Chimera marker file (.cmm) of the C-alpha trace (Angstrom):
<marker_set name="trace">
<marker id="1" x="45.736" y="-182.014" z="-91.570" r="1" g="1" b="0" radius="0.5"/>
<marker id="2" x="49.507" y="-181.535" z="-91.337" r="1" g="1" b="0" radius="0.5"/>
<marker id="3" x="49.002" y="-179.802" z="-87.991" r="1" g="1" b="0" radius="0.5"/>
<marker id="4" x="47.018" y="-182.837" z="-86.775" r="1" g="1" b="0" radius="0.5"/>
<marker id="5" x="49.820" y="-185.132" z="-87.977" r="1" g="1" b="0" radius="0.5"/>
<marker id="6" x="52.365" y="-182.975" z="-86.179" r="1" g="1" b="0" radius="0.5"/>
<marker id="7" x="50.302" y="-183.063" z="-82.982" r="1" g="1" b="0" radius="0.5"/>
<marker id="8" x="50.024" y="-186.868" z="-83.201" r="1" g="1" b="0" radius="0.5"/>
<marker id="9" x="53.780" y="-187.166" z="-83.739" r="1" g="1" b="0" radius="0.5"/>
<marker id="10" x="54.351" y="-185.008" z="-80.657" r="1" g="1" b="0" radius="0.5"/>
<marker id="11" x="51.902" y="-187.100" z="-78.608" r="1" g="1" b="0" radius="0.5"/>
<marker id="12" x="53.525" y="-190.347" z="-79.755" r="1" g="1" b="0" radius="0.5"/>
<marker id="13" x="56.986" y="-188.991" z="-78.991" r="1" g="1" b="0" radius="0.5"/>
<marker id="14" x="55.815" y="-188.018" z="-75.494" r="1" g="1" b="0" radius="0.5"/>
<marker id="15" x="54.334" y="-191.495" z="-74.877" r="1" g="1" b="0" radius="0.5"/>
<marker id="16" x="57.609" y="-193.135" z="-75.921" r="1" g="1" b="0" radius="0.5"/>
<marker id="17" x="59.666" y="-190.832" z="-73.703" r="1" g="1" b="0" radius="0.5"/>
<marker id="18" x="57.302" y="-191.347" z="-70.761" r="1" g="1" b="0" radius="0.5"/>
<marker id="19" x="57.649" y="-195.140" z="-71.011" r="1" g="1" b="0" radius="0.5"/>
<marker id="20" x="61.430" y="-194.798" z="-71.390" r="1" g="1" b="0" radius="0.5"/>
<marker id="21" x="61.796" y="-192.515" z="-68.354" r="1" g="1" b="0" radius="0.5"/>
<marker id="22" x="59.252" y="-194.374" z="-66.196" r="1" g="1" b="0" radius="0.5"/>
<marker id="23" x="59.099" y="-197.951" z="-67.477" r="1" g="1" b="0" radius="0.5"/>
<marker id="24" x="56.101" y="-200.003" z="-66.423" r="1" g="1" b="0" radius="0.5"/>
<marker id="25" x="56.536" y="-203.451" z="-64.873" r="1" g="1" b="0" radius="0.5"/>
<marker id="26" x="60.240" y="-202.981" z="-64.241" r="1" g="1" b="0" radius="0.5"/>
<marker id="27" x="61.897" y="-205.607" z="-62.056" r="1" g="1" b="0" radius="0.5"/>
<marker id="28" x="62.246" y="-209.347" z="-61.645" r="1" g="1" b="0" radius="0.5"/>
<marker id="29" x="59.970" y="-212.202" z="-60.664" r="1" g="1" b="0" radius="0.5"/>
<marker id="30" x="61.198" y="-215.210" z="-58.742" r="1" g="1" b="0" radius="0.5"/>
<marker id="31" x="62.181" y="-217.949" z="-61.147" r="1" g="1" b="0" radius="0.5"/>
<marker id="32" x="60.604" y="-220.534" z="-60.848" r="1" g="1" b="0" radius="0.5"/>
<marker id="33" x="57.626" y="-220.297" z="-60.890" r="1" g="1" b="0" radius="0.5"/>
<marker id="34" x="58.208" y="-217.472" z="-63.352" r="1" g="1" b="0" radius="0.5"/>
<marker id="35" x="59.666" y="-218.140" z="-66.780" r="1" g="1" b="0" radius="0.5"/>
<marker id="36" x="62.847" y="-216.151" z="-67.459" r="1" g="1" b="0" radius="0.5"/>
<marker id="37" x="63.753" y="-215.338" z="-71.068" r="1" g="1" b="0" radius="0.5"/>
<marker id="38" x="66.666" y="-213.259" z="-72.344" r="1" g="1" b="0" radius="0.5"/>
<marker id="39" x="66.723" y="-211.191" z="-75.530" r="1" g="1" b="0" radius="0.5"/>
<marker id="40" x="69.629" y="-209.417" z="-77.172" r="1" g="1" b="0" radius="0.5"/>
<marker id="41" x="69.972" y="-207.246" z="-80.265" r="1" g="1" b="0" radius="0.5"/>
<marker id="42" x="73.583" y="-207.571" z="-81.477" r="1" g="1" b="0" radius="0.5"/>
<marker id="43" x="73.136" y="-204.715" z="-83.960" r="1" g="1" b="0" radius="0.5"/>
<marker id="44" x="72.892" y="-202.085" z="-81.237" r="1" g="1" b="0" radius="0.5"/>
<marker id="45" x="73.519" y="-203.861" z="-77.920" r="1" g="1" b="0" radius="0.5"/>
<marker id="46" x="69.967" y="-203.672" z="-76.534" r="1" g="1" b="0" radius="0.5"/>
<marker id="47" x="69.299" y="-206.300" z="-73.850" r="1" g="1" b="0" radius="0.5"/>
<marker id="48" x="66.115" y="-207.433" z="-72.161" r="1" g="1" b="0" radius="0.5"/>
<marker id="49" x="65.178" y="-210.099" z="-69.644" r="1" g="1" b="0" radius="0.5"/>
<marker id="50" x="61.459" y="-210.869" z="-69.514" r="1" g="1" b="0" radius="0.5"/>
<marker id="51" x="59.862" y="-212.694" z="-66.583" r="1" g="1" b="0" radius="0.5"/>
<marker id="52" x="56.459" y="-214.283" z="-67.114" r="1" g="1" b="0" radius="0.5"/>
<marker id="53" x="54.118" y="-215.593" z="-64.451" r="1" g="1" b="0" radius="0.5"/>
<marker id="54" x="51.358" y="-217.617" z="-66.094" r="1" g="1" b="0" radius="0.5"/>
<marker id="55" x="48.494" y="-219.153" z="-64.170" r="1" g="1" b="0" radius="0.5"/>
<marker id="56" x="45.401" y="-220.843" z="-65.624" r="1" g="1" b="0" radius="0.5"/>
<marker id="57" x="46.253" y="-219.713" z="-69.171" r="1" g="1" b="0" radius="0.5"/>
<marker id="58" x="46.498" y="-216.053" z="-68.097" r="1" g="1" b="0" radius="0.5"/>
<marker id="59" x="49.611" y="-213.877" z="-68.070" r="1" g="1" b="0" radius="0.5"/>
<marker id="60" x="49.183" y="-213.004" z="-64.412" r="1" g="1" b="0" radius="0.5"/>
<marker id="61" x="52.351" y="-210.922" z="-64.169" r="1" g="1" b="0" radius="0.5"/>
<marker id="62" x="55.184" y="-209.726" z="-66.371" r="1" g="1" b="0" radius="0.5"/>
<marker id="63" x="58.367" y="-207.964" z="-65.308" r="1" g="1" b="0" radius="0.5"/>
<marker id="64" x="61.415" y="-206.865" z="-67.238" r="1" g="1" b="0" radius="0.5"/>
<marker id="65" x="64.922" y="-205.619" z="-66.763" r="1" g="1" b="0" radius="0.5"/>
<marker id="66" x="67.253" y="-204.476" z="-69.473" r="1" g="1" b="0" radius="0.5"/>
<marker id="67" x="69.167" y="-201.707" z="-71.088" r="1" g="1" b="0" radius="0.5"/>
<marker id="68" x="69.232" y="-200.091" z="-74.465" r="1" g="1" b="0" radius="0.5"/>
<marker id="69" x="67.876" y="-197.300" z="-76.589" r="1" g="1" b="0" radius="0.5"/>
<marker id="70" x="64.661" y="-195.435" z="-75.885" r="1" g="1" b="0" radius="0.5"/>
<marker id="71" x="62.828" y="-197.382" z="-78.609" r="1" g="1" b="0" radius="0.5"/>
<marker id="72" x="63.653" y="-200.839" z="-77.221" r="1" g="1" b="0" radius="0.5"/>
<marker id="73" x="63.012" y="-199.926" z="-73.610" r="1" g="1" b="0" radius="0.5"/>
<marker id="74" x="59.799" y="-197.960" z="-74.203" r="1" g="1" b="0" radius="0.5"/>
<marker id="75" x="58.510" y="-200.717" z="-76.493" r="1" g="1" b="0" radius="0.5"/>
<marker id="76" x="59.137" y="-203.232" z="-73.693" r="1" g="1" b="0" radius="0.5"/>
<marker id="77" x="57.260" y="-201.043" z="-71.224" r="1" g="1" b="0" radius="0.5"/>
<marker id="78" x="54.350" y="-200.488" z="-73.615" r="1" g="1" b="0" radius="0.5"/>
<marker id="79" x="54.245" y="-204.222" z="-74.345" r="1" g="1" b="0" radius="0.5"/>
<marker id="80" x="54.132" y="-205.193" z="-70.678" r="1" g="1" b="0" radius="0.5"/>
<marker id="81" x="51.251" y="-202.809" z="-70.011" r="1" g="1" b="0" radius="0.5"/>
<marker id="82" x="49.372" y="-204.106" z="-73.058" r="1" g="1" b="0" radius="0.5"/>
<marker id="83" x="49.603" y="-207.826" z="-72.245" r="1" g="1" b="0" radius="0.5"/>
<marker id="84" x="49.568" y="-208.079" z="-68.457" r="1" g="1" b="0" radius="0.5"/>
<marker id="85" x="46.447" y="-209.814" z="-67.183" r="1" g="1" b="0" radius="0.5"/>
<marker id="86" x="45.374" y="-211.107" z="-70.593" r="1" g="1" b="0" radius="0.5"/>
<marker id="87" x="44.794" y="-214.688" z="-71.623" r="1" g="1" b="0" radius="0.5"/>
<marker id="88" x="47.643" y="-216.292" z="-73.558" r="1" g="1" b="0" radius="0.5"/>
<marker id="89" x="45.494" y="-216.243" z="-76.703" r="1" g="1" b="0" radius="0.5"/>
<marker id="90" x="44.940" y="-212.490" z="-76.269" r="1" g="1" b="0" radius="0.5"/>
<marker id="91" x="48.663" y="-211.972" z="-75.636" r="1" g="1" b="0" radius="0.5"/>
<marker id="92" x="49.557" y="-213.821" z="-78.851" r="1" g="1" b="0" radius="0.5"/>
<marker id="93" x="46.965" y="-211.770" z="-80.747" r="1" g="1" b="0" radius="0.5"/>
<marker id="94" x="48.446" y="-208.524" z="-79.395" r="1" g="1" b="0" radius="0.5"/>
<marker id="95" x="51.947" y="-209.695" z="-80.371" r="1" g="1" b="0" radius="0.5"/>
<marker id="96" x="50.757" y="-210.563" z="-83.886" r="1" g="1" b="0" radius="0.5"/>
<marker id="97" x="49.039" y="-207.182" z="-84.302" r="1" g="1" b="0" radius="0.5"/>
<marker id="98" x="52.112" y="-205.313" z="-83.104" r="1" g="1" b="0" radius="0.5"/>
<marker id="99" x="54.433" y="-207.276" z="-85.383" r="1" g="1" b="0" radius="0.5"/>
<marker id="100" x="52.070" y="-206.548" z="-88.266" r="1" g="1" b="0" radius="0.5"/>
<marker id="101" x="52.382" y="-202.838" z="-87.434" r="1" g="1" b="0" radius="0.5"/>
<marker id="102" x="56.154" y="-203.161" z="-87.648" r="1" g="1" b="0" radius="0.5"/>
<marker id="103" x="56.019" y="-204.773" z="-91.087" r="1" g="1" b="0" radius="0.5"/>
<marker id="104" x="53.433" y="-202.664" z="-92.951" r="1" g="1" b="0" radius="0.5"/>
<marker id="105" x="54.084" y="-199.730" z="-95.198" r="1" g="1" b="0" radius="0.5"/>
<marker id="106" x="53.026" y="-196.434" z="-93.676" r="1" g="1" b="0" radius="0.5"/>
<marker id="107" x="50.385" y="-195.992" z="-96.390" r="1" g="1" b="0" radius="0.5"/>
<marker id="108" x="48.468" y="-199.054" z="-95.138" r="1" g="1" b="0" radius="0.5"/>
<marker id="109" x="47.859" y="-197.752" z="-91.618" r="1" g="1" b="0" radius="0.5"/>
<marker id="110" x="44.225" y="-197.002" z="-90.821" r="1" g="1" b="0" radius="0.5"/>
<marker id="111" x="43.260" y="-193.421" z="-90.151" r="1" g="1" b="0" radius="0.5"/>
<marker id="112" x="39.697" y="-192.151" z="-89.788" r="1" g="1" b="0" radius="0.5"/>
<marker id="113" x="37.598" y="-194.861" z="-91.399" r="1" g="1" b="0" radius="0.5"/>
<marker id="114" x="39.952" y="-196.082" z="-94.114" r="1" g="1" b="0" radius="0.5"/>
<marker id="115" x="40.043" y="-199.811" z="-94.772" r="1" g="1" b="0" radius="0.5"/>
<marker id="116" x="42.910" y="-200.891" z="-92.507" r="1" g="1" b="0" radius="0.5"/>
<marker id="117" x="45.529" y="-203.566" z="-92.495" r="1" g="1" b="0" radius="0.5"/>
<marker id="118" x="46.420" y="-202.379" z="-88.989" r="1" g="1" b="0" radius="0.5"/>
<marker id="119" x="43.865" y="-200.451" z="-86.935" r="1" g="1" b="0" radius="0.5"/>
<marker id="120" x="45.876" y="-197.899" z="-84.975" r="1" g="1" b="0" radius="0.5"/>
<marker id="121" x="42.921" y="-197.035" z="-82.748" r="1" g="1" b="0" radius="0.5"/>
<marker id="122" x="42.732" y="-200.654" z="-81.563" r="1" g="1" b="0" radius="0.5"/>
<marker id="123" x="46.409" y="-200.576" z="-80.597" r="1" g="1" b="0" radius="0.5"/>
<marker id="124" x="45.982" y="-197.782" z="-78.058" r="1" g="1" b="0" radius="0.5"/>
<marker id="125" x="49.319" y="-196.485" z="-76.778" r="1" g="1" b="0" radius="0.5"/>
<marker id="126" x="51.176" y="-199.102" z="-78.838" r="1" g="1" b="0" radius="0.5"/>
<marker id="127" x="50.368" y="-196.969" z="-81.892" r="1" g="1" b="0" radius="0.5"/>
<marker id="128" x="52.992" y="-194.537" z="-80.601" r="1" g="1" b="0" radius="0.5"/>
<marker id="129" x="55.616" y="-196.870" z="-82.044" r="1" g="1" b="0" radius="0.5"/>
<marker id="130" x="54.252" y="-196.628" z="-85.597" r="1" g="1" b="0" radius="0.5"/>
<marker id="131" x="56.897" y="-194.031" z="-86.494" r="1" g="1" b="0" radius="0.5"/>
<marker id="132" x="59.575" y="-196.703" z="-86.116" r="1" g="1" b="0" radius="0.5"/>
<marker id="133" x="58.590" y="-198.157" z="-89.496" r="1" g="1" b="0" radius="0.5"/>
<marker id="134" x="60.123" y="-195.068" z="-91.133" r="1" g="1" b="0" radius="0.5"/>
<marker id="135" x="63.510" y="-196.272" z="-89.846" r="1" g="1" b="0" radius="0.5"/>
<marker id="136" x="63.909" y="-199.963" z="-90.760" r="1" g="1" b="0" radius="0.5"/>
<marker id="137" x="67.105" y="-200.357" z="-88.732" r="1" g="1" b="0" radius="0.5"/>
<marker id="138" x="65.128" y="-199.463" z="-85.561" r="1" g="1" b="0" radius="0.5"/>
<marker id="139" x="62.422" y="-202.102" z="-86.074" r="1" g="1" b="0" radius="0.5"/>
<marker id="140" x="64.635" y="-204.713" z="-84.383" r="1" g="1" b="0" radius="0.5"/>
<marker id="141" x="64.865" y="-202.375" z="-81.392" r="1" g="1" b="0" radius="0.5"/>
<marker id="142" x="61.079" y="-202.062" z="-81.197" r="1" g="1" b="0" radius="0.5"/>
<marker id="143" x="60.444" y="-205.803" z="-81.584" r="1" g="1" b="0" radius="0.5"/>
<marker id="144" x="63.154" y="-207.116" z="-79.224" r="1" g="1" b="0" radius="0.5"/>
<marker id="145" x="60.893" y="-207.404" z="-76.160" r="1" g="1" b="0" radius="0.5"/>
<marker id="146" x="58.047" y="-208.775" z="-78.289" r="1" g="1" b="0" radius="0.5"/>
<marker id="147" x="60.249" y="-211.514" z="-79.753" r="1" g="1" b="0" radius="0.5"/>
<marker id="148" x="61.532" y="-212.330" z="-76.264" r="1" g="1" b="0" radius="0.5"/>
<marker id="149" x="57.948" y="-212.529" z="-74.965" r="1" g="1" b="0" radius="0.5"/>
<marker id="150" x="57.057" y="-214.888" z="-77.828" r="1" g="1" b="0" radius="0.5"/>
<marker id="151" x="60.032" y="-217.087" z="-76.981" r="1" g="1" b="0" radius="0.5"/>
<marker id="152" x="58.788" y="-217.295" z="-73.391" r="1" g="1" b="0" radius="0.5"/>
<marker id="153" x="55.260" y="-218.150" z="-74.495" r="1" g="1" b="0" radius="0.5"/>
<marker id="154" x="56.638" y="-220.852" z="-76.780" r="1" g="1" b="0" radius="0.5"/>
<marker id="155" x="58.461" y="-222.399" z="-73.794" r="1" g="1" b="0" radius="0.5"/>
<marker id="156" x="55.070" y="-222.909" z="-72.118" r="1" g="1" b="0" radius="0.5"/>
<marker id="157" x="53.865" y="-225.297" z="-74.813" r="1" g="1" b="0" radius="0.5"/>
<link id1="1" id2="2" r="1" g="1" b="0" radius="0.2"/>
<link id1="2" id2="3" r="1" g="1" b="0" radius="0.2"/>
<link id1="3" id2="4" r="1" g="1" b="0" radius="0.2"/>
<link id1="4" id2="5" r="1" g="1" b="0" radius="0.2"/>
<link id1="5" id2="6" r="1" g="1" b="0" radius="0.2"/>
<link id1="6" id2="7" r="1" g="1" b="0" radius="0.2"/>
<link id1="7" id2="8" r="1" g="1" b="0" radius="0.2"/>
<link id1="8" id2="9" r="1" g="1" b="0" radius="0.2"/>
<link id1="9" id2="10" r="1" g="1" b="0" radius="0.2"/>
<link id1="10" id2="11" r="1" g="1" b="0" radius="0.2"/>
<link id1="11" id2="12" r="1" g="1" b="0" radius="0.2"/>
<link id1="12" id2="13" r="1" g="1" b="0" radius="0.2"/>
<link id1="13" id2="14" r="1" g="1" b="0" radius="0.2"/>
<link id1="14" id2="15" r="1" g="1" b="0" radius="0.2"/>
<link id1="15" id2="16" r="1" g="1" b="0" radius="0.2"/>
<link id1="16" id2="17" r="1" g="1" b="0" radius="0.2"/>
<link id1="17" id2="18" r="1" g="1" b="0" radius="0.2"/>
<link id1="18" id2="19" r="1" g="1" b="0" radius="0.2"/>
<link id1="19" id2="20" r="1" g="1" b="0" radius="0.2"/>
<link id1="20" id2="21" r="1" g="1" b="0" radius="0.2"/>
<link id1="21" id2="22" r="1" g="1" b="0" radius="0.2"/>
<link id1="22" id2="23" r="1" g="1" b="0" radius="0.2"/>
<link id1="23" id2="24" r="1" g="1" b="0" radius="0.2"/>
<link id1="24" id2="25" r="1" g="1" b="0" radius="0.2"/>
<link id1="25" id2="26" r="1" g="1" b="0" radius="0.2"/>
<link id1="26" id2="27" r="1" g="1" b="0" radius="0.2"/>
<link id1="27" id2="28" r="1" g="1" b="0" radius="0.2"/>
<link id1="28" id2="29" r="1" g="1" b="0" radius="0.2"/>
<link id1="29" id2="30" r="1" g="1" b="0" radius="0.2"/>
<link id1="30" id2="31" r="1" g="1" b="0" radius="0.2"/>
<link id1="31" id2="32" r="1" g="1" b="0" radius="0.2"/>
<link id1="32" id2="33" r="1" g="1" b="0" radius="0.2"/>
<link id1="33" id2="34" r="1" g="1" b="0" radius="0.2"/>
<link id1="34" id2="35" r="1" g="1" b="0" radius="0.2"/>
<link id1="35" id2="36" r="1" g="1" b="0" radius="0.2"/>
<link id1="36" id2="37" r="1" g="1" b="0" radius="0.2"/>
<link id1="37" id2="38" r="1" g="1" b="0" radius="0.2"/>
<link id1="38" id2="39" r="1" g="1" b="0" radius="0.2"/>
<link id1="39" id2="40" r="1" g="1" b="0" radius="0.2"/>
<link id1="40" id2="41" r="1" g="1" b="0" radius="0.2"/>
<link id1="41" id2="42" r="1" g="1" b="0" radius="0.2"/>
<link id1="42" id2="43" r="1" g="1" b="0" radius="0.2"/>
<link id1="43" id2="44" r="1" g="1" b="0" radius="0.2"/>
<link id1="44" id2="45" r="1" g="1" b="0" radius="0.2"/>
<link id1="45" id2="46" r="1" g="1" b="0" radius="0.2"/>
<link id1="46" id2="47" r="1" g="1" b="0" radius="0.2"/>
<link id1="47" id2="48" r="1" g="1" b="0" radius="0.2"/>
<link id1="48" id2="49" r="1" g="1" b="0" radius="0.2"/>
<link id1="49" id2="50" r="1" g="1" b="0" radius="0.2"/>
<link id1="50" id2="51" r="1" g="1" b="0" radius="0.2"/>
<link id1="51" id2="52" r="1" g="1" b="0" radius="0.2"/>
<link id1="52" id2="53" r="1" g="1" b="0" radius="0.2"/>
<link id1="53" id2="54" r="1" g="1" b="0" radius="0.2"/>
<link id1="54" id2="55" r="1" g="1" b="0" radius="0.2"/>
<link id1="55" id2="56" r="1" g="1" b="0" radius="0.2"/>
<link id1="56" id2="57" r="1" g="1" b="0" radius="0.2"/>
<link id1="57" id2="58" r="1" g="1" b="0" radius="0.2"/>
<link id1="58" id2="59" r="1" g="1" b="0" radius="0.2"/>
<link id1="59" id2="60" r="1" g="1" b="0" radius="0.2"/>
<link id1="60" id2="61" r="1" g="1" b="0" radius="0.2"/>
<link id1="61" id2="62" r="1" g="1" b="0" radius="0.2"/>
<link id1="62" id2="63" r="1" g="1" b="0" radius="0.2"/>
<link id1="63" id2="64" r="1" g="1" b="0" radius="0.2"/>
<link id1="64" id2="65" r="1" g="1" b="0" radius="0.2"/>
<link id1="65" id2="66" r="1" g="1" b="0" radius="0.2"/>
<link id1="66" id2="67" r="1" g="1" b="0" radius="0.2"/>
<link id1="67" id2="68" r="1" g="1" b="0" radius="0.2"/>
<link id1="68" id2="69" r="1" g="1" b="0" radius="0.2"/>
<link id1="69" id2="70" r="1" g="1" b="0" radius="0.2"/>
<link id1="70" id2="71" r="1" g="1" b="0" radius="0.2"/>
<link id1="71" id2="72" r="1" g="1" b="0" radius="0.2"/>
<link id1="72" id2="73" r="1" g="1" b="0" radius="0.2"/>
<link id1="73" id2="74" r="1" g="1" b="0" radius="0.2"/>
<link id1="74" id2="75" r="1" g="1" b="0" radius="0.2"/>
<link id1="75" id2="76" r="1" g="1" b="0" radius="0.2"/>
<link id1="76" id2="77" r="1" g="1" b="0" radius="0.2"/>
<link id1="77" id2="78" r="1" g="1" b="0" radius="0.2"/>
<link id1="78" id2="79" r="1" g="1" b="0" radius="0.2"/>
<link id1="79" id2="80" r="1" g="1" b="0" radius="0.2"/>
<link id1="80" id2="81" r="1" g="1" b="0" radius="0.2"/>
<link id1="81" id2="82" r="1" g="1" b="0" radius="0.2"/>
<link id1="82" id2="83" r="1" g="1" b="0" radius="0.2"/>
<link id1="83" id2="84" r="1" g="1" b="0" radius="0.2"/>
<link id1="84" id2="85" r="1" g="1" b="0" radius="0.2"/>
<link id1="85" id2="86" r="1" g="1" b="0" radius="0.2"/>
<link id1="86" id2="87" r="1" g="1" b="0" radius="0.2"/>
<link id1="87" id2="88" r="1" g="1" b="0" radius="0.2"/>
<link id1="88" id2="89" r="1" g="1" b="0" radius="0.2"/>
<link id1="89" id2="90" r="1" g="1" b="0" radius="0.2"/>
<link id1="90" id2="91" r="1" g="1" b="0" radius="0.2"/>
<link id1="91" id2="92" r="1" g="1" b="0" radius="0.2"/>
<link id1="92" id2="93" r="1" g="1" b="0" radius="0.2"/>
<link id1="93" id2="94" r="1" g="1" b="0" radius="0.2"/>
<link id1="94" id2="95" r="1" g="1" b="0" radius="0.2"/>
<link id1="95" id2="96" r="1" g="1" b="0" radius="0.2"/>
<link id1="96" id2="97" r="1" g="1" b="0" radius="0.2"/>
<link id1="97" id2="98" r="1" g="1" b="0" radius="0.2"/>
<link id1="98" id2="99" r="1" g="1" b="0" radius="0.2"/>
<link id1="99" id2="100" r="1" g="1" b="0" radius="0.2"/>
<link id1="100" id2="101" r="1" g="1" b="0" radius="0.2"/>
<link id1="101" id2="102" r="1" g="1" b="0" radius="0.2"/>
<link id1="102" id2="103" r="1" g="1" b="0" radius="0.2"/>
<link id1="103" id2="104" r="1" g="1" b="0" radius="0.2"/>
<link id1="104" id2="105" r="1" g="1" b="0" radius="0.2"/>
<link id1="105" id2="106" r="1" g="1" b="0" radius="0.2"/>
<link id1="106" id2="107" r="1" g="1" b="0" radius="0.2"/>
<link id1="107" id2="108" r="1" g="1" b="0" radius="0.2"/>
<link id1="108" id2="109" r="1" g="1" b="0" radius="0.2"/>
<link id1="109" id2="110" r="1" g="1" b="0" radius="0.2"/>
<link id1="110" id2="111" r="1" g="1" b="0" radius="0.2"/>
<link id1="111" id2="112" r="1" g="1" b="0" radius="0.2"/>
<link id1="112" id2="113" r="1" g="1" b="0" radius="0.2"/>
<link id1="113" id2="114" r="1" g="1" b="0" radius="0.2"/>
<link id1="114" id2="115" r="1" g="1" b="0" radius="0.2"/>
<link id1="115" id2="116" r="1" g="1" b="0" radius="0.2"/>
<link id1="116" id2="117" r="1" g="1" b="0" radius="0.2"/>
<link id1="117" id2="118" r="1" g="1" b="0" radius="0.2"/>
<link id1="118" id2="119" r="1" g="1" b="0" radius="0.2"/>
<link id1="119" id2="120" r="1" g="1" b="0" radius="0.2"/>
<link id1="120" id2="121" r="1" g="1" b="0" radius="0.2"/>
<link id1="121" id2="122" r="1" g="1" b="0" radius="0.2"/>
<link id1="122" id2="123" r="1" g="1" b="0" radius="0.2"/>
<link id1="123" id2="124" r="1" g="1" b="0" radius="0.2"/>
<link id1="124" id2="125" r="1" g="1" b="0" radius="0.2"/>
<link id1="125" id2="126" r="1" g="1" b="0" radius="0.2"/>
<link id1="126" id2="127" r="1" g="1" b="0" radius="0.2"/>
<link id1="127" id2="128" r="1" g="1" b="0" radius="0.2"/>
<link id1="128" id2="129" r="1" g="1" b="0" radius="0.2"/>
<link id1="129" id2="130" r="1" g="1" b="0" radius="0.2"/>
<link id1="130" id2="131" r="1" g="1" b="0" radius="0.2"/>
<link id1="131" id2="132" r="1" g="1" b="0" radius="0.2"/>
<link id1="132" id2="133" r="1" g="1" b="0" radius="0.2"/>
<link id1="133" id2="134" r="1" g="1" b="0" radius="0.2"/>
<link id1="134" id2="135" r="1" g="1" b="0" radius="0.2"/>
<link id1="135" id2="136" r="1" g="1" b="0" radius="0.2"/>
<link id1="136" id2="137" r="1" g="1" b="0" radius="0.2"/>
<link id1="137" id2="138" r="1" g="1" b="0" radius="0.2"/>
<link id1="138" id2="139" r="1" g="1" b="0" radius="0.2"/>
<link id1="139" id2="140" r="1" g="1" b="0" radius="0.2"/>
<link id1="140" id2="141" r="1" g="1" b="0" radius="0.2"/>
<link id1="141" id2="142" r="1" g="1" b="0" radius="0.2"/>
<link id1="142" id2="143" r="1" g="1" b="0" radius="0.2"/>
<link id1="143" id2="144" r="1" g="1" b="0" radius="0.2"/>
<link id1="144" id2="145" r="1" g="1" b="0" radius="0.2"/>
<link id1="145" id2="146" r="1" g="1" b="0" radius="0.2"/>
<link id1="146" id2="147" r="1" g="1" b="0" radius="0.2"/>
<link id1="147" id2="148" r="1" g="1" b="0" radius="0.2"/>
<link id1="148" id2="149" r="1" g="1" b="0" radius="0.2"/>
<link id1="149" id2="150" r="1" g="1" b="0" radius="0.2"/>
<link id1="150" id2="151" r="1" g="1" b="0" radius="0.2"/>
<link id1="151" id2="152" r="1" g="1" b="0" radius="0.2"/>
<link id1="152" id2="153" r="1" g="1" b="0" radius="0.2"/>
<link id1="153" id2="154" r="1" g="1" b="0" radius="0.2"/>
<link id1="154" id2="155" r="1" g="1" b="0" radius="0.2"/>
<link id1="155" id2="156" r="1" g="1" b="0" radius="0.2"/>
<link id1="156" id2="157" r="1" g="1" b="0" radius="0.2"/>
</marker_set>
């Protein structure tokens, strides 16, 4: 089992590095019609600007620019891939699930049929960020883009 855990850690590390080196949905959208929202983490200097293009209650497009550590930037990339093209209700559900992942104790994560608080299998690639919970100071890095996305969604209503 420890070998399986080690292999998963390696896979997750590779996913994070891939999204850091080759971020998805990088760039800007013309504002307006896109919503532009800025996020900043004063603890470490991470910055993100999220652009949202919403049409008929669907997040039609999302783009981001920013700078910071590998956790903040890969989390932003993973987030954009996970929410693009979804309804706003689905986007908010994904945000809530991810934030729950960032606030649970490691022992409550679901593995192989256990009764979960957070189902890692349902998170797909986002589960790669589960290791962040071992380092509480890095949680703000991982949630920066997510909080910025939420701020943008809140501006719609």
